[in-house]
N, C-alpha and C positions, 0 to 999 in steps of 0.2 A: 564742741570739743571741751573736754574737762580741763581744769586748771593744770593738773599734772601733765596732760598731753601737750598743752600749750607751752608750759615751761620747758618740757623736754624738747619740743620743736625749736624754741628760742635758743636754748643752750646749744643744740646741735648746730644751728646757724652761726652762733657766736664763736663756737670752737673751731669751725671751719674757716671763718673769715680772718685770716692772718693779718690783713691790712689794719685791723683795729689795734694792733700792737705798735703801729707807726705813730709817732708823735702828731703828725699833721691830721690825723683822723679824729680830732677832739669831738667834733659835733656828733659823729656816729657813736663814739664811746659814751658820751653823755646821754644820748638817746637810749642806748643799750642799758646803761646803768639805771635810767628811769624805768625802763621796762622790767628789769630785774627787781627793782624796788617794789614794784606793784606785786609781783609774784611772791617775793620773800616776805612781804608784809601780811599776806593772806595766812590765816591761822592753820595751815596744814601741818602735818607731822614734821617737826623740825629736825629729826635725825635721819631723814632719808638721804640716800646717796645722791639723788637728784638735787636736793637743796645744798648738799656739800659741793657739788659741781658748780651750782649757781653762785655760791659764796666764793669759790675759788676764782671764777671768772670776774666777779665783782672786785675782788681784792687785786687781781692782775690789772684790770682797767684803772682802778684807783691809783695803783703804783705808776702806771704809764703817765697818767695825768699829773701826778706829783712830780715826776721827773721833768715834764714839760714846764710846770709852774716854777719849779726851782731854777731851771735854766733861764727862764725869762727874768726871774727875780735877781739872779746873779748878774745878768746883763744890765739890769736897771741899776744895781748897786755900783757897777763899773761905768756908769754913765753911757752905756751903749744899749740900754733897754728900750728907749723910745722907738727906735726903728724895729726892734724885735717885736714889740707889742703892736706896732702899727701894721706888721705883716698880717695880723689877725683882724685888723679893722676892716669891716665890711664896706663895700662901696655902696651897694644898693641904690645906685644912681643918685648919690648925694646925701647930704645931711637931712634934707626934708623927708626922704623915705625912711631913713634911719630912725628919725623921731616919730614917724607914724606907726612903727611896729609896736605891738603890745605884748605884754607878758614877759616872762623870763625864759632864757634859752641857754645854749652852750656858752655864749659870750659872757653871761652872768657868772657861770661856773669858772670861766677863765679869769675874770677879774677877781672873784672871790678867792680863787686858788693862788693867784700871783700876789695879791695884796694881803693874803692870809686873814680875810675877814672871818670871824666866827659867827656861827648861826646864833641869832638872838634866842635867849632862853624862853621857854614856854611859861615861865613863872610870871604871874601877874604882878606888876609893880604899880604902886600908887603914884600917879603923876600929879605934879603941881598944875595949877590952872593954865599956865602958859606953855606947858610941855606937851609934846606929841609923841606917840610911840615910835620907836625906831623902825624904819622900813628900809631895806637895802635899796640902793639906787640901781635901777636897771642899767646894764652895761651900755645900752644904746646911748644914754646920756653921757657916760664917761668917754665913749669913743667919739661922740659928737664934740665934746670939749677938746679931746686930743687933736681931732681933725681941724677944728677952728684955731687952736693954738699953733699948729704947724703952719697953717696958711697965713696967720697974722704976724708971725714972728714972736708971739708970746712965749714960745718955748725957749727963746734965748734969754728971757728974764726969769724963768721959773724952772724948778727941778722937781720931779716927782720920783721919789725913790721908795722902794719897799720899806715901810716902817716910818718914813719921814716925808714931809712935804714942805718945800720952801718956795713960796710964791711971793715975788716982789718984797722980800725982806721979812715976811711972816713965816715963822718956822713952827711947824706942828710935828709932834711925835705921836705915833700910834702906840697905844698902851698895850 
């Protein structure tokens, strides 16, 4: 199957699947966006109608994701976000299985979107000897922390808000 035929088939499926416009289908949208990324990054003719359709779907899914992230962020800012974020927290039969997962997935996109993390630049930076390159924390570690905090009552002594973090008197601001 040619790249154009595969892209046309994918676009057809995505255009027909109206459930992808629902906020709760984040995992499927992120997977679809990853697939579209692959096809759109291939150096085919950039002006084709097929690529325009793919970009339109991409923009629509990004918009749905942004609405989801903004809603969770607003709840966090109103001190109601912990429960809203925990709705997305996977069980996977406990923290041990959560920690054994590898790689990045839709949960990492959720955390990146809610907390508005920016992608690290590709620019090479000279690091001092004690420094290490920035690497985003996989969401499984963040969800593990949230789960442990909820079980131990730590969340009563700490607050995590979009843009700020206050843990036992230490106050951090996101730049």
